[in-house]
Structure formats: structure tokens, C-alpha cells
KOLTORBA-942862 format. One record per residue (C-alpha): residue in one letter; x, y, z. Coordinates in steps of 0.05 Angstrom, whole numbers, plus 5000, padded with zeros to 4 digits. Layout:
<recs>
AXYZ;...
</recs>
This chain:
<recs>
M593353414182;P595553064246;L593353344313;K598553764348;G600153744422;R595554314441;H589653974405;W590753344445;I590953744509;A584454094490;F581253424472;W583153094539;L581053724577;V574153694544;A573752944559;L575653064631;L570553624639;A565053174608;A566752614656;L566753084716;W560053374693;L557152674689;V559552514760;I556553154787;A549953034751;R549652324778;Q551052544849;T545953094845;A540752594821;A542652124878;L541852684930;N535052864902;A532952134904;A535352074976;R531252684996;E525152404962;L526251724996;T526752075064;S520352455050;L516751815029;R519051455091;E516452015135;E509852005098;R509351245105;A510651295180;A505151815186;L500351395146;E501950775188;G500551175251;R493851405221;R492150695202;A493650455273;D489151005300;L483550815252;D484250075269;R483650255343;R477450675330;V474250115289;R475549605345;T472650095396;A466450215352;Q465449465344;S465649325419;R459449125458;S460149725503;V458950175443;L454149745402;L449249545458;P447250255477;R446350445404;A442249825391;R437749955451;R436450655427;Q434050345362;G429349885400;L433649265391;R435748765444;L440548185453;P437447525433;A436746975485;D440946355477;T434745975454;E433546475399;I440246365366;I440145875308;L446545615279;I446045435206;P451344935184;T455045075120;P454744545065;T460944105065;E461044024989;P459744574939;P453444474897;H454544114831;P453144514768;P447244254729;Q448843734677;P446043794606;S441643194619;D438743514682;R435744104646;P428244094632;H426344004559;
</recs>
């Protein structure tokens, strides 16, 4: 039985409604993703600010003005220039032992 005019109209109406529903669902998902992205950007900015603060605090804690008083309370002192020994690093890495170099 061939489809009559009203069946075609119903079919196209259902197809149109399905397409419109897909567009609305896609736009809703995009809006949710945009909100999440905004939230993540704000969180990242806050974390970067916290990192900058922590970096500043680490630099301050590593400064001589902080370390010297703490070291003196522990009974430590700064070494004299003659007490500092510079140990040179080897220029070539050590060679792994060869099978013939092993003791028998």
C-alpha cells in the first residue's frame, strides 16, 4: 500500500523534530562544555597564583637572610674561603667492566 499524503507529512514532521532535537542536544552539550572550560580556566588561574606564591616562599626560605640565623641557632657557621674544597667532576663517564677485567 503506497503512502498517502498525510503519511508523508507525518514522516517529514517526525524527521524535522528529530533533527531539531539533535541540534538542541548538541547546543546544550556545547554550553555545558563551555561552562566547564570556564570553570577549569578559573581553577588554573588560581593554581598558577598559588604556585607563584609558593615559588616566592621557597626563594625567601632559601635566602641567606633566613638560612644564616637558623644555621647559627643549630651551632653551624659559614666556612672560610680556605675551608671550601672544589671537587672536579670527571670529564668521561667510567667505563663498564669488561669480561676480561673480572677476577677469576
